N, C-alpha and C positions, 0 to 999 in steps of 0.2 A: 540440552534440548535434543530431542529426537528428530528424525527426518520429517515426520508428519508435522511436528510443531514448527519447524523451520519453513516448510512449505506454506503453512497457514500464515506465518509471519510475513512471508514474501508475497502474499496474495495481493496487497496493494500495488506492488511493483509489477507483478504479472498482469494485473488488470490494466495498469497504465500503458503497457505495451500495445494494447488493443486500440488505444486512443490515437487519433491522427495528430494531435498536438504534442510535440515532444517536450513542451515546457512542463508537463505533468510528471514526466519520468524522473527527473532529478529529485523533487521533493518526496516522491513515493519511495525512491531508493533510500533516502535519508531516514524516513519514518520506518521503513522495513528494518533497517539496521538498528535503529533505536529500539524497535520491538524485540529484536533478538538479544540486544545487549541488556535490556531490562527484563529478560525472561524470568529471572528469579524474583522479581517484584511485579506481581500480576496487575495491580492497579495502574502503574506507570506504563507497563507494556500494553495494556488495553487502551489507554488514552492515545498512545502513539499509533497503535494499529488502527483505531477508529478515525483519527485525523488523516492518515494515509489512505484509508479506504474511501473516505469522503472525497478527497482530492481526485482519486482515480475514478470514482463513480461520476463525478461532475465532468471529467474529461471524456469518459465513454458516452455519457448522455449527450454531450455536445457533438461527438462524432456521429451518433445515431440520428441526431436532429438534422444534420447536414446531408444525410443520405436521402 
């Protein structure tokens, strides 16, 4: 995996850092690692990435809602 691919795979983790709730950071780290590990199997990597991104998006939405 190249640097850009790893950055895209780590996007759920980076997005979860924006959230106020630290409970979302752990699962997003796990799903980002799964995405990198399954990089040679695109369907499995895409599922892990989508789940991580969904968790991070909900956490960010909750932060924006409380502002």
